[in-house]
N, C-alpha and C positions, 0 to 999 in steps of 0.2 A: 754638588762640585766632584768635577774626576781626578780623582787623584791620580798622581802619574810615579809608575815604578820602572826603574829599567828602562826609557824609552817607549813603554805599555801603557796606556789610560785604563783605570780601572775603575768600571762605571758603579757608582753605590744606588741602592733600590731608590732612592729621590729620584738617581738619573734616570732609572728604566722606568719608572712611574709618578712623572712629576705632577700630575693630576691627583694624587691620590690625598687625602687628610692627612693632619699629623696623627690620629687615630688611627687610620687604614696602613699610614708607614711602620707603627710600631708594630701592628700586629704580623703584618708582612715578614718584617726585620724578627721576629717571635719565631713563625714560622719556617724561614729560612736556617735559624739557629736551630732547631725541632729535628729538621731537614739532615742539616750536618752533623749534626748528634747522632742521628738512627743509621747515616752512610758510615760513620764511625765506628759504631757499634758492628754493623753487618760485615763490615772491613776484618775487624778484630777477631771475630769469630771465624770468620772464613781463615784467615790466618793459623789461630789455634787451630782450628780443625786439619789445615795441611800440613802442620810443621813437621818434621822428621821427630819420628820416636827416640828416644835414649835408645842407646845399643844394651848389649847384653850386660849385665854388671859386672865388672873385673875389677883387679885392685889396683892397673895400671891407671885404671878413670877415676880411681878414688870412690868406689863405688863400696867397697867391700875393705872392711880393717883387716881381715887377716890375710896373708899371703897365700897363693893357693899351692896345693901339693905339688913337690916337686920344684916349688921354687925357692933359691936362696933367700935365706932370712939374714940378718943385719947382726944376729946374737954373736 
């Protein structure tokens, strides 16, 4: 059965392969789920490897607990 989403029909695996048995359909769905999980893992790894790294440590960035020499203290 075709599903309708915002005037677009999204076919199911059963719609694409109507001659598959129930066992074959279940296997096709598992394979598709594993494929999507792998694609997501690849995407997440690429994103984490290409994400900009943190800049230098500084009190302004909240990465150092003590003020820099020459800066005003609140004492």
